[in-house]
C-alpha positions in Angstrom: 2.8 2.3 9.4 1.4 0.4 12.5 0.2 1.7 15.7 1.9 1.2 19.1 1.0 0.8 22.7 1.8 4.1 24.8 4.6 1.8 27.1 6.5 2.1 23.8 9.5 4.0 23.3 11.1 4.0 20.1 14.8 4.0 19.4 15.3 6.2 16.4 18.1 8.4 17.4 22.3 8.2 16.8 22.1 4.9 14.3 24.6 4.2 12.1 25.0 1.7 8.9 28.3 -0.2 8.1 28.6 -2.9 4.9 29.9 -5.9 6.5 31.9 -7.0 3.1 32.5 -3.6 1.6 34.2 -5.4 -1.2 30.8 -5.9 -2.8 30.8 -2.6 -3.3 32.2 -0.7 -6.1 36.2 0.2 -5.2 35.9 4.5 -4.3 33.0 3.2 -1.4 34.6 0.3 0.2 36.6 2.3 3.3 33.7 4.8 4.0 31.2 2.4 3.7 33.4 -0.1 5.9 33.2 3.2 8.6 29.5 3.7 8.4 27.2 6.5 7.7 24.4 8.1 9.7 20.9 6.1 9.3 18.0 7.0 9.5 15.7 4.5 11.4 12.9 3.8 9.9 14.5 3.9 7.2 16.3 1.7 3.9 20.2 1.5 3.1 19.7 3.2 -0.4 18.1 6.1 1.1 20.9 6.2 4.0 23.4 5.9 1.0 21.5 8.8 -0.7 21.8 11.2 2.0 24.8 10.7 2.6 25.4 11.4 -0.6 27.2 8.4 -1.6 25.1 7.6 -4.3 22.5 10.0 -6.5 19.0 9.6 -7.1 17.8 5.8 -7.3 15.3 6.4 -9.7 16.7 8.8 -12.2 18.6 7.7 -15.9 20.3 4.3 -15.4 21.4 4.4 -11.9 19.2 1.0 -11.1 21.9 -0.5 -13.3 24.9 1.2 -11.3 23.1 0.5 -7.7 22.5 -3.0 -7.8 25.6 -3.7 -5.8 23.6 -2.4 -2.7 21.1 -5.6 -3.0 24.8 -7.9 -2.7 25.7 -6.1 0.8 25.5 -6.9 4.3 24.7 -4.1 6.4 24.5 -4.0 10.2 22.9 -0.9 12.2 24.0 -0.1 15.1 22.8 2.5 17.7 23.4 2.9 21.3 20.9 4.5 23.9 20.5 5.2 27.6 18.1 2.6 30.0 17.1 3.2 33.5 14.9 0.5 34.9 11.4 2.0 35.3 10.0 -0.8 37.6 8.4 -2.8 35.2 8.0 -6.3 35.1 8.2 -6.9 31.6 10.8 -5.2 29.5 10.4 -6.4 25.5 12.7 -5.4 22.3 10.0 -4.9 19.6 10.9 -4.5 16.3 7.6 -4.4 14.0 9.6 -4.4 10.5 12.4 -5.9 9.6 13.5 -6.0 6.3 14.3 -8.9 6.3 17.1 -11.7 6.9 17.9 -10.5 10.3 20.2 -11.2 13.4 19.9 -8.7 16.3 22.3 -8.5 19.3 21.9 -5.9 22.5 25.3 -5.3 24.4 27.5 -8.2 22.1 24.8 -11.0 23.0 22.1 -12.1 20.2 18.1 -11.4 21.3 17.4 -13.4 18.1 16.7 -13.4 14.6 13.9 -12.2 12.2 13.0 -13.9 8.4 10.1 -12.1 7.5 9.8 -8.8 6.2 5.8 -8.7 6.6 5.6 -9.6 10.5 6.9 -7.9 14.0 9.2 -9.6 16.1 9.1 -9.4 20.2 11.6 -10.4 22.3 11.9 -10.3 26.6 15.7 -8.1 27.1 15.2 -7.6 30.8 18.4 -9.8 31.3 20.4 -8.0 28.4 19.8 -4.6 29.3 22.2 -2.5 31.4 21.8 0.5 33.4 22.8 3.7 31.2 24.7 3.0 27.7 23.4 0.0 25.7 24.4 -1.2 22.2 22.0 -2.6 19.9 22.8 -3.9 16.6 20.8 -5.5 13.5 23.0 -7.4 11.4 20.9 -8.2 7.8 22.5 -10.7 5.0 21.6 -9.6 1.7 18.4 -10.7 0.2 19.9 -11.1 -3.1 22.3 -14.0 -1.7 20.3 -15.0 0.3 17.2 -16.5 -2.0 20.2 -17.4 -4.4 21.5 -19.6 -1.1 18.6 -21.0 -0.1 17.4 -22.1 -3.1 20.5 -23.8 -3.5 20.0 -25.5 -0.3 16.1 -26.3 -0.8 16.0 -26.7 -4.6 14.0 -25.0 -7.6 10.7 -23.2 -7.1 9.2 -21.7 -10.2 9.1 -18.2 -9.9 8.5 -15.5 -12.3 11.2 -12.5 -12.8 14.8 -13.3 -11.9 15.3 -13.4 -8.8 14.2 -16.6 -6.6 12.0 -13.9 -4.3 9.7 -16.9 -3.2 12.8 -18.4 -1.1 12.5 -15.7 1.7 10.0 -13.6 3.2 10.0 -10.1 1.3 7.9 -8.7 -1.1 8.2 -10.1 -4.2 8.1 -6.2 -5.7 11.4 -5.4 -4.4 13.1 -7.7 -6.3 12.0 -5.7 -9.8 8.5 -6.5 -11.7 7.1 -5.9 -14.9 6.5 -2.3 -13.6 9.4 -1.6 -10.5 12.4 -0.4 -9.8 14.8 -3.5 -8.2 15.8 -2.4 -5.1 16.1 -5.5 -3.0 18.2 -3.6 -0.4 17.8 -3.8 3.5 16.7 -1.7 6.6 14.7 -1.2 9.9 11.5 -0.2 7.7 9.2 -0.1 10.5 9.4 1.2 14.3 11.9 -0.7 16.8 12.1 -0.6 20.5 11.4 -1.0 24.3 8.1 -1.6 25.6 7.8 -1.8 29.0 5.1 -3.3 30.8 3.6 -4.8 33.5 0.6 -7.1 34.7 -0.9 -8.1 31.1 -0.2 -6.1 27.7 -3.1 -6.3 24.9 -1.7 -9.0 22.2 -4.6 -8.6 19.8 -8.5 -7.4 19.8 -9.9 -8.4 16.8 -13.9 -7.0 16.7 -16.3 -9.2 14.4 -19.2 -7.2 14.0 -22.7 -9.3 12.5 -26.1 -7.6 12.1 -29.7 -9.0 12.8 -32.8 -9.6 10.8 -34.3 -7.1 13.0 -31.4 -4.2 12.5 -29.7 -4.9 15.5 -25.7 -4.7 15.0 -23.6 -7.3 17.1 -20.1 -6.6 18.3 -18.3 -9.8 19.3 -14.4 -7.9 20.9 -12.3 -10.9 21.1 -9.7 -10.0 23.6 -6.5 -11.4 23.4 -3.5 -11.0 27.0 0.4 -11.6 27.8 0.8 -11.6 31.1 4.6 -10.1 32.2 4.8 -13.6 35.0 4.8 -13.6 38.9 7.6 -12.4 41.0 10.1 -11.0 38.7 9.8 -7.5 39.9 7.4 -6.1 43.0 4.5 -5.7 41.6 1.8 -2.9 43.9 -0.9 -4.8 42.5 -0.5 -8.4 43.6 -3.7 -10.0 42.0 -2.2 -9.1 38.9 1.3 -10.7 39.4 -0.1 -14.3 37.8 -2.8 -15.8 36.4 -5.7 -14.2 38.4 -8.9 -12.5 36.7 -8.1 -9.8 35.1 -11.1 -7.0 34.1 -11.8 -5.7 30.3 -14.1 -3.2 29.3 -15.7 -2.5 26.0 -16.7 1.3 24.9 -18.5 2.4 21.9 -19.4 5.8 21.2 -21.5 7.2 17.7 -20.7 10.8 19.0 -22.4 11.9 22.1 -24.3 8.0 22.4 -22.1 5.5 24.0 -22.6 2.0 25.6 -20.3 0.1 27.8 -20.0 -3.6 28.4 -17.6 -5.1 31.2 -15.9 -8.4 31.4 -12.8 -10.6 32.8 -10.9 -12.5 31.6 -11.3 -15.7 33.2 -8.3 -16.9 35.8 -5.5 -18.8 34.1 -6.5 -17.7 30.7 -5.6 -15.1 28.3 -8.0 -14.5 26.0 -12.1 -13.5 26.6 -14.6 -12.7 23.6 -17.2 -10.0 24.8 -20.4 -9.1 23.0 -22.3 -6.0 22.7 -25.4 -5.1 21.2 -26.8 -2.1 19.6 -30.3 -1.8 18.0 -30.7 0.0 14.6 -27.2 0.2 14.0 -26.1 2.4 11.3 -25.1 0.0 8.0 -21.6 0.9 6.5 -22.0 0.6 2.7 -19.4 0.7 -0.1 -19.2 3.9 -2.0 -22.1 4.9 -4.4 -24.5 2.3 -2.5 -24.6 4.7 0.8 -22.5 6.5 3.5 -19.8 4.9 5.6 -20.5 5.6 9.6 -18.0 4.3 11.9 -18.1 3.5 15.6 -15.0 4.5 18.3 -14.1 1.3 20.1 -12.0 1.6 23.3 -10.7 -1.8 24.6 -9.4 -1.5 28.5 -7.9 -4.3 30.0 -7.5 -3.6 34.0 -9.5 -1.9 36.3 -11.9 -0.5 34.1 -12.2 3.4 34.4 -9.7 3.6 36.9 -6.2 4.9 36.9 -5.0 0.9 37.6 -5.5 0.5 33.8 -3.1 -1.7 32.3 -3.2 -1.1 28.6 -5.6 0.0 26.1 -6.2 -0.7 22.2 -8.5 2.2 20.4 -10.1 2.1 16.8 -13.2 2.2 14.9 -15.5 -0.3 13.7 -18.6 -0.3 10.7 -21.4 -2.4 10.8 -22.0 -4.8 7.6 -22.7 -7.9 6.4 -20.4 -9.4 3.7 -21.1 -12.7 1.8 -20.4 -14.3 -1.7 -22.4 -16.0 -4.4 -20.8 -18.5 -6.3 -23.9 -20.8 -7.1 -24.1 -22.3 -10.6 -26.2 -19.9 -12.9 -27.0 -20.4 -16.8 -23.6 -18.7 -17.4 -21.3 -20.4 -15.1 -20.4 -19.8 -11.6 -20.8 -16.0 -10.5 -18.9 -14.2 -7.8 -20.9 -11.6 -6.4 -20.4 -9.7 -3.6 -23.3 -8.9 -1.2 -22.8 -6.1 1.1 -25.8 -6.1 3.4 -27.3 -8.7 1.3 -27.2 -5.8 -1.9 -25.8 -7.0 -4.8 -22.8 -5.0 -5.0 -20.6 -3.9 -8.6 -16.9 -3.9 -7.7 -15.0 -1.4 -9.6 -11.8 0.2 -8.8 -8.2 -0.8 -9.5 -5.3 -3.1 -8.2 -2.8 -1.1 -6.0 1.2 -1.5 -5.8 3.0 0.4 -3.2 3.3 4.2 -2.7 7.0 4.4 -2.8 9.5 1.5 -3.7 11.0 2.8 -0.7 8.2 2.3 1.9 9.6 4.5 4.5 9.3 7.6 2.2 5.4 7.0 2.2 3.1 9.3 4.4 -0.2 9.7 5.2 -0.9 12.3 2.6 0.4 10.1 0.1 -1.7 7.2 1.2 -4.8 10.3 0.7 -3.6 11.4 -2.9 -4.3 7.9 -4.0 -7.3 7.8 -2.2 -8.8 10.6 -3.8 -7.8 9.2 -6.9 -9.7 6.4 -6.2 -12.8 8.1 -4.5 -12.9 10.8 -7.9 -12.3 7.7 -10.4 -16.3 6.6 -9.0 -14.0 3.2 -7.4 -15.4 1.2 -5.0 -13.1 -1.3 -4.7 -9.2 -1.3 -4.4 -7.3 -5.1 -4.6 -3.9 -5.1 -2.2 -1.8 -7.4 -4.7 0.1 -10.3 -3.2 3.1 -9.5 -4.6 3.4 -6.2 -2.5 2.9 -5.4 1.0 0.2 -5.7 3.7 -0.6 -2.2 3.9 -0.3 0.9 6.1 -2.7 1.4 8.9 -3.2 4.6 6.9 -4.4 2.5 4.1 -7.3 0.6 5.6 -9.0 3.8 7.5 -9.0 6.0 4.7 -10.9 2.7 3.1 -13.3 2.6 5.9 -13.9 6.6 5.5 -14.5 6.8 2.2 -16.4 3.6 1.7 -13.8 1.9 -1.1 -13.9 -2.0 -0.1 -10.6 -3.8 0.2 -10.0 -6.9 -1.6 -6.3 -8.6 0.6 -4.4 -10.9 -0.6 -2.2 -12.8 1.1 1.4 -12.2 0.1 2.4 -14.9 -2.5 2.4 -14.2 -6.0 3.4 -15.8 -9.0 5.4 -18.5 -7.5 5.7 -21.9 -6.2 6.0 -21.4 -2.2 8.1 -24.5 -0.2 5.4 -25.9 2.5 8.7 -27.1 5.1 7.9 -26.5 8.8 10.1 -23.0 9.1 8.6 -21.7 5.7 5.3 -22.7 7.4 5.7 -21.5 10.8 6.5 -18.1 9.0 3.4 -17.9 7.2 1.3 -18.8 9.7 2.9 -16.3 12.1 2.6 -13.3 9.4 -1.1 -14.4 8.5 -2.4 -14.6 12.5 -1.2 -11.4 12.8 -2.2 -9.6 9.6 -5.9 -11.2 10.1 -5.9 -9.5 13.9 -4.1 -6.4 12.8 -7.1 -5.6 10.1 -9.8 -7.7 11.3 -11.7 -4.1 12.7 -11.9 -2.5 9.4 -15.2 -2.4 7.5 -13.9 -1.7 4.2 -11.8 -5.2 4.3 -14.3 -7.5 2.5 -12.8 -10.5 0.6 -9.4 -12.3 1.5 -7.3 -13.8 -1.3 -4.8 -16.7 -0.4 -2.6 -15.9 -3.4 -2.1 -14.4 -7.3 -1.7 -16.1 -9.9 -1.0 -19.3 -7.8 -3.2 -22.0 -9.5 -3.4 -20.4 -12.4 0.7 -20.9 -12.8 0.8 -24.7 -11.3 -1.9 -25.6 -14.0 -1.0 -24.1 -17.1 2.5 -22.1 -17.2 4.9 -23.6 -18.9 7.3 -26.0 -16.9 5.7 -25.5 -13.5 4.8 -28.5 -12.7 7.8 -30.5 -14.4 9.6 -28.2 -11.8 7.9 -29.5 -9.0 8.4 -33.0 -9.3 10.8 -35.2 -7.4 11.1 -38.8 -7.5 12.5 -38.8 -3.9 8.7 -38.7 -2.9 5.6 -40.6 -2.4 4.1 -40.8 -5.6 0.8 -39.1 -5.8 -2.8 -39.8 -7.1 -1.0 -39.2 -10.3 2.0 -41.6 -10.0 4.5 -39.3 -9.4 6.2 -37.5 -6.5 5.7 -33.7 -6.3 7.3 -31.3 -4.2 4.6 -29.2 -2.1 3.9 -25.9 -3.7 2.1 -23.6 -1.7 -2.0 -25.4 -2.1 -1.3 -26.0 1.4 -1.6 -22.2 2.5 -4.4 -21.8 0.5 -6.6 -24.7 0.7 -5.8 -25.5 4.4 -3.7 -23.0 6.5 -5.4 -20.0 5.1 -9.0 -21.2 5.7 -8.3 -22.4 8.9 -7.1 -19.4 10.3 -10.2 -17.6 9.1 -12.5 -19.7 10.0 -11.1 -19.6 13.9 -10.6 -15.8 14.0 -12.4 -14.1 11.6 -15.5 -16.0 9.4 -17.3 -13.0 8.2 -15.7 -11.7 5.2 -15.4 -13.8 2.1 -12.2 -16.0 0.9 -11.0 -17.4 -2.2 -7.8 -19.3 -2.5 -6.7 -18.0 -5.2 -7.2 -15.3 -8.3 -7.4 -16.0 -10.9 -9.9 -18.9 -9.7 -13.0 -21.1 -10.9 -15.7 -22.4 -8.4 -15.9 -25.4 -10.5 -13.8 -28.9 -10.6 -12.6 -30.0 -13.6 -12.6 -26.2 -15.2 -9.3 -23.7 -16.3 -8.5 -21.7 -13.4 -9.2 -18.3 -15.6 -12.3 -19.6 -17.1 -14.1 -15.8 -17.7 -17.8 -17.5 -17.3 -16.9 -19.4 -13.9 -15.3 -17.4 -10.9 -12.9 -14.2 -11.3 -10.3 -13.8 -13.8 -7.5 -12.0 -15.2 -7.3 -11.3 -18.9 -3.6 -10.3 -20.2 -4.1 -11.3 -23.8 -5.5 -8.0 -24.5 -2.0 -6.5 -23.4 0.7 -9.4 -24.8 -1.1 -11.1 -27.6 -4.0 -9.8 -29.0 -6.1 -6.5 -30.0 -8.0 -4.6 -26.8 -11.0 -5.7 -29.1 -10.3 -9.2 -27.7 -11.9 -7.9 -24.6 -15.7 -8.7 -26.2 -14.8 -12.2 -26.3 -15.2 -12.3 -23.3 -17.4 -13.0 -20.2 -15.7 -12.3 -17.5 -17.8 -13.1 -14.1 -15.5 -11.2 -12.3 -12.3 -9.8 -13.5 -10.4 -8.5 -11.4 -7.0 -8.3 -13.0 -6.3 -6.5 -16.6 -4.6 -3.9 -18.1 -3.1 -1.7 -20.7 -0.2 0.2 -20.7 1.1 4.3 -21.3 3.7 6.5 -20.8 3.6 8.6 -17.3 2.9 12.4 -17.6 5.4 14.4 -20.0 7.1 16.0 -16.7 7.9 12.3 -15.0 8.8 11.3 -18.3 11.4 14.0 -18.6 12.3 13.9 -15.6 14.1 11.0 -15.1 14.6 9.7 -19.5 17.6 11.8 -20.2 18.3 10.3 -23.7 20.3 12.1 -26.1 17.2 11.9 -29.0 14.3 11.0 -26.5 12.7 8.1 -28.4 10.7 4.7 -27.5 13.6 3.0 -28.0 16.6 4.8 -25.9 18.4 3.7 -23.5 17.2 5.1 -20.1 13.5 5.1 -21.9 14.2 1.2 -21.7 15.5 1.1 -17.8 12.5 3.0 -17.4 9.9 0.1 -19.0 10.2 -3.1 -17.2 7.8 -5.1 -19.5 8.7 -7.2 -22.0 8.9 -6.0 -25.2 6.3 -3.2 -23.8 7.4 -0.6 -26.3 7.2 -2.8 -29.2 3.8 -3.9 -27.7 2.3 0.2 -27.4 3.7 -0.2 -31.2 1.5 -2.9 -32.3 -1.7 -2.1 -30.1 -1.9 0.8 -32.4 -2.5 -0.5 -35.2 -6.2 -0.4 -36.9 -7.0 2.2 -33.7 -4.2 4.6 -34.2 -2.3 3.8 -37.4 -2.5 1.8 -40.2 -2.7 -2.1 -40.1 -2.8 -5.1 -37.9 -1.6 -6.2 -35.2 0.4 -9.2 -36.5 1.9 -7.2 -39.6 5.7 -7.4 -39.9 7.9 -5.8 -42.4 11.5 -7.5 -42.5 15.2 -5.8 -42.2 18.1 -5.4 -45.1 19.5 -9.0 -43.6 15.9 -10.6 -43.4 15.1 -10.8 -39.5 11.5 -9.5 -38.6 10.8 -6.1 -37.4 8.0 -6.1 -35.5 7.7 -2.2 -36.8 6.1 -1.1 -39.4 7.3 2.2 -40.9 3.8 3.8 -39.6 4.6 2.8 -36.4 8.2 5.4 -35.9 5.9 8.7 -35.0 8.0 11.4 -36.2 6.9 13.4 -33.4 7.9 11.9 -29.6 5.4 14.2 -28.4 2.8 12.4 -31.0 4.0 9.0 -30.0 3.5 9.9 -25.8 -0.1 11.2 -26.3 -0.9 8.2 -28.5 0.5 5.7 -26.0 -1.9 7.3 -23.4 -5.2 7.4 -25.5 -5.1 3.9 -26.5 -4.3 2.9 -22.9 -7.9 5.1 -22.3 -9.9 3.5 -25.6 -8.5 -0.1 -24.2 -9.5 0.5 -21.1 -12.3 2.0 -22.2 -13.9 -0.4 -24.1 -12.7 -3.5 -21.8 -14.8 -2.2 -18.8 -17.7 -0.5 -20.6 -18.5 -4.3 -22.4 -17.9 -6.1 -19.1 -20.4 -3.5 -17.1 -22.7 -4.1 -19.9 -22.8 -7.9 -19.0 -23.9 -6.8 -15.1 -25.4 -8.2 -13.6 -23.8 -11.5 -15.1 -20.6 -9.4 -14.5 -20.3 -8.2 -11.0 -16.6 -6.7 -10.9 -14.0 -4.8 -12.5 -10.6 -4.1 -11.2 -7.5 -2.5 -13.7 -4.3 -3.1 -13.2 -3.2 -0.9 -11.7 -3.8 2.7 -9.6 -0.5 4.3 -9.0 3.3 3.6 -9.6 6.1 3.0 -7.1 8.4 5.2 -9.0 8.9 6.9 -12.3 8.0 4.5 -15.2 5.6 2.8 -18.5 3.6 0.8 -16.8 -0.2 0.2 -16.9 -1.0 2.8 -13.7 -3.8 5.7 -14.6 -2.3 8.2 -11.6 2.1 8.2 -12.2 4.4 8.6 -9.6 4.3 11.9 -9.2 0.3 11.9 -8.6 -0.3 13.2 -12.6 -3.4 11.4 -13.6 -3.1 10.0 -17.1 -6.4 10.2 -19.9 -6.9 6.6 -18.3 -7.8 8.2 -15.2 -10.1 10.8 -16.4 -12.1 7.9 -18.3 -12.0 5.4 -15.4 -14.3 8.4 -13.6 -16.9 7.9 -16.8 -16.7 4.2 -17.0 -16.7 3.6 -13.7 -19.9 5.6 -12.8 -22.4 4.4 -10.7 -24.8 5.2 -13.1 -23.8 4.0 -16.5 -25.2 4.7 -20.2 -23.1 2.7 -22.8 -23.9 2.0 -26.1 -22.7 -1.6 -27.1 -23.3 -4.2 -30.1 -26.1 -6.7 -29.5 -27.5 -10.1 -31.1 -30.9 -9.4 -32.2 -33.5 -11.8 -31.5 -33.8 -12.5 -35.3 -29.8 -14.0 -35.0 -30.9 -16.0 -32.4 -33.4 -17.4 -33.7 -32.3 -17.7 -37.8 -28.0 -17.9 -37.5 -27.1 -19.5 -33.9 -26.2 -23.1 -33.9 -26.2 -25.1 -30.9 -24.0 -23.7 -27.9 -22.3 -21.1 -30.4 -23.5 -17.5 -31.1 -24.4 -15.8 -34.2 -22.2 -12.3 -34.7 -23.6 -9.1 -33.2 -25.9 -7.7 -35.7 -27.3 -4.4 -34.0 -26.6 -1.9 -31.4 -28.6 -1.6 -28.4 -28.0 1.1 -25.4 -27.7 -0.7 -22.0 -28.4 1.5 -18.8 -26.6 0.2 -15.4 -27.9 1.4 -12.2 -25.3 0.6 -10.0 -26.9 2.8 -6.9 -29.9 2.3 -4.3 -31.9 4.6 -5.3 -34.8 4.1 -8.4 -34.8 6.1 -11.5 -37.0 7.0 -13.9 -37.0 9.6 -17.3 -36.3 9.9 -21.1 -33.4 9.5 -23.5 -33.1 10.7 -26.6 -30.8 8.5 -28.5 -29.7 10.1 -32.4 -27.8 9.3 -34.9 -25.1 12.3 -36.2 -22.9 13.3 -38.4 -19.4 14.9 -37.0 -20.4 18.1 -38.7 -23.5 17.7 -35.9 -26.4 17.4 -38.7 -28.7 14.9 -37.1 -30.2 12.1 -39.1 -32.4 9.6 -37.0 -33.5 9.7 -34.0 -35.5 7.9 -30.9 -36.9 8.9 -27.6 -37.6 5.8 -25.0 -38.7 6.1 -21.6 -36.6 4.1 -19.1 -37.6 3.1 -15.3 -34.8 1.8 -13.7 -35.3 0.3 -9.8 -32.4 0.0 -7.4 -29.5 -1.9 -8.3 -31.2 -2.3 -11.7 -29.7 -3.0 -15.6 -31.7 -2.3 -18.3 -30.9 -2.7 -22.3 -32.8 -0.6 -25.0 -32.2 -2.3 -28.6 -32.0 0.7 -31.2 -34.3 1.4 -34.0 -32.7 0.6 -37.4 -32.4 4.2 -38.6 -30.8 5.2 -35.8 -28.4 2.6 -35.6 -27.7 1.6 -39.6 -24.3 4.0 -40.6 -24.4 5.5 -44.1 -21.0 6.3 -43.8 -19.1 5.1 -40.4 -16.2 7.2 -40.5 -18.2 10.1 -40.3 -21.0 9.7 -38.4 -21.9 8.9 -34.5 -24.6 7.9 -32.2 -25.4 10.0 -29.2 -27.7 8.9 -26.0 -28.4 11.8 -23.9 -30.8 11.8 -21.1 -33.7 14.5 -21.3 -36.0 14.3 -18.7 -35.0 12.8 -15.7 -38.3 12.5 -12.6 -37.2 13.3 -9.1 -34.0 11.4 -9.8 -32.0 10.6 -6.4 -28.2 10.2 -6.5 -26.1 10.7 -9.7 -26.9 11.5 -12.5 -26.2 9.4 -16.2 -23.9 11.0 -18.4 -24.4 10.9 -22.3 -23.9 8.2 -24.1 -21.0 8.3 -27.7 -20.6 5.4 -29.7 -18.0 5.8 -32.0 -19.0 3.8 -35.3 -15.1 4.3 -36.7 -11.5 3.8 -35.2 -9.4 7.3 -34.8 -7.5 6.0 -37.8 -10.4 5.8 -40.0 -12.6 8.6 -39.0 -13.1 11.7 -40.9 -11.8 13.9 -38.0 -11.0 17.7 -39.0 -7.5 18.8 -37.8 -8.2 21.5 -36.2 -11.8 21.0 -33.7 -11.7 23.8 -31.0 -11.3 27.1 -30.4 -9.9 28.3 -26.8 -8.5 30.8 -24.8 -7.2 30.8 -20.8 -7.4 33.7 -18.3 -6.7 34.0 -14.5 -8.1 32.8 -11.8 -7.9 32.0 -8.3 -6.0 29.2 -7.8 -4.7 29.4 -11.5 -6.5 29.5 -15.0 -9.7 29.3 -16.6 -8.9 27.4 -19.8 -12.4 27.6 -22.4 -12.9 25.4 -25.1 -15.6 26.1 -27.6 -15.6 23.1 -30.6 -16.3 24.2 -34.0 -16.2 20.4 -34.9 -16.2 17.2 -33.2 -13.3 17.5 -31.3 -12.6 13.7 -30.0 -10.9 13.0 -26.6 -10.0 16.5 -25.6 -6.6 16.5 -22.8 -4.9 19.4 -21.6 -1.6 18.1 -20.4 -0.9 21.1 -17.7 2.0 19.4 -16.3 4.3 20.3 -19.7 3.9 24.0 -18.6 4.5 23.8 -15.6 4.7 20.0 -13.5 3.0 20.5 -10.2 -0.2 21.8 -12.5 -3.3 19.9 -12.3 -6.6 20.0 -14.2 -10.1 19.0 -13.0 -11.8 17.5 -16.2 -10.0 15.1 -19.3 -11.5 12.9 -22.2 -13.9 14.6 -22.8 -16.1 14.8 -26.3 -17.3 17.7 -27.6 -20.0 18.0 -30.6 -19.9 21.0 -32.9 -21.3 24.2 -31.2 -21.1 23.0 -27.6 -18.1 24.2 -24.8 -16.7 23.7 -21.3 -14.7 25.3 -19.1 -12.0 23.7 -17.3 -9.9 24.9 -14.5 -6.2 24.3 -13.9 -4.6 24.5 -10.6 -1.4 26.1 -11.0 1.2 28.4 -9.6 1.6 31.2 -11.8 3.8 30.8 -15.1 5.2 33.4 -17.7 3.0 33.1 -20.5 -0.1 31.3 -19.8 -0.9 30.4 -23.8 1.6 28.1 -22.9 -1.6 25.8 -22.4 -3.2 26.0 -25.5 -0.2 25.0 -27.0 -0.8 22.3 -30.0 1.6 19.7 -27.5 -0.5 20.9 -24.5 -3.9 20.8 -25.6 -4.6 17.8 -27.7 -7.4 16.0 -29.4 -8.0 12.2 -31.1 -7.9 14.6 -34.3 -4.2 15.8 -33.7 -2.9 12.2 -34.7 -5.0 12.2 -38.0 -2.3 11.9 -40.7 -2.5 13.5 -44.4 
């Protein structure tokens, strides 16, 4: 997870872990846990217990319930190691990640304590080491109990979920979230070991980039060192024993082309800033806007180029400029990101940890998730504030692939104390992470907190819980405990001004940039839209004009093979016992059922029926699918429909809308959630839909208000209802586009009823609205008609082509869809199977659930609608299966047509 210096030697063998209070554990395990079991380091207690055969797979069935005791235990890790002095001036014990409240001892003497998952610790242990055998112990207090104890001691600070996660600096999600398993255990989650060095070591390198108007790149590199001290151990180089000047060199290479800058850290100082200029620098661009050239940077401390080098640092840098426009306009205030002075439309996903147990995370897992981002045309990913500062792999992949990173500081959905100890920990973690991430061109946004402004402004009881009559009265006449704004409004911006002023910073999300407005105002700043999941039909998205929607989403179950791998209810149904263990959202499966009304099932969102005892039943009979596989498909289809509706609406508002980040890309365990890709890497229908609606060039048909309606029907400050339709085109590339569009109204059987042609010229980063002729947009029978817009001629187009746009005038429940619209065949090919599909009628949203045949299978296409007579061929990557015809089964090869009821 963290790059370690060459002088570092990990202590990664011969560890054991034991319970310090085994009476908390199940009686059958107490003796074994008191004696201890082998431990993997880096590692986590839960995984060590599983390897020892003491617990079952944590993700399976309802094991989460049976393993809660793990979080209530105090655990001690212990190892022995041999050590012989190498004559180094310093020997430091370095812990790159401890989870979370820990005491570290060496040979029976306390080295130091840790209180923060999000930072590293370094202790000088020269006086504690002994030649030969040494014993290291790391004792962890229960995070669950520690958070409760601190809440009793410090007082209540409001928070979501059921644990007081905001009392300690541990990732919030590990205490359980509305998509996450509760596994608040303990462990040495990153490397721990000895760093033996002399003279000086590099403590920080911050390479910050800029580009002058003439195209010259400017690289300012801050190099900070720690000196070993004078006279502790004889040194062959007396000039470097004390506070004398230390040579520093920078080397920047682009292939075979390189340049070098020499300098020194002056006598008595521990830092220097060296500047390098790069004429005609190659610019780094977000995905879809250009390439991602990276330069290799090497920093050496000591005598440059000689064998007397003391320390070195290697990394990559990319040259680009970043700024944000929040100036008031006719709509409100934007949050428009500019990269290299080009306005970028940000589109992508929020990211949660790749695994609930972070020591299982590998670069390959990150590579798969970034493939999901890039192949879905996402150009931004948000590292959410209830999670972790991600691994080096995460940011390196983002740099290489052109995925912009929106990075939260790790404070989310809660109030946070502002006492001296808490502030010191948060400042230490922020400094470390700003240093660590400063080289990455992909990182464009720092965000102070997730939903903490809107929590203070709008969440029930939040401000009331902070009142304290023993404190001096504030401007509103009552005492109030500090709740975290000290960090968001003061500490973080001060640190970024000092250390890295080259990125965008906002104190919280959502937030407005105008005083005296709601923090979650759609026309101002950034916005989270959750009523479309929690209480409203998803068509409510159309009521908003979000300037930048960085969190919104809709749930669906994971792939069928994932769901049935972990849920083993005797009768598989939406409200089974184990099913609900894997559904963490409050009322989640009720919301799924209610959300389908008027889309896939009859009725309306708020329809209720009554049980025999007179109590309300939020499920009407038609919400109960007779077939659990139909329920599963309906939920996945609904998720894709909801997000397609929302994102296409937002993108049709470009450039008023400057970004859309869906909650969420991935899962950290198998669960019913908002993810587009489940824990085992299966892409849900939403992912395939997002590849279309996140396209660099998007065409969408949207309701609009005609000029006549504006003139005749609008009142001051009030829009009239939409009365027409328009083809909206977004060209989010730096290349122009020109061509001809054919727009047709057709019957579901393919008969063309009306058409229009229009020539379009789009400049780079341009948008255009084409109103439809009346004969094209006016339906005779919406239940059996479509509008289809297709690019006919593209004149010398650079970059991606537009895909056609289909406007369904009716919901699935009302549309006159044929029950069997496809002819299908399957043939073996190298690496899997070729699936050929031919539409004999309108086949809406075709999807193949290949994992039902082989859990490892993947298909290259999905969520494609076919008009009568059209055919496509998809490719299934799969090992050989006994009967390939299974891929054509009605429960595997699905369409929206399947959900029509007689």
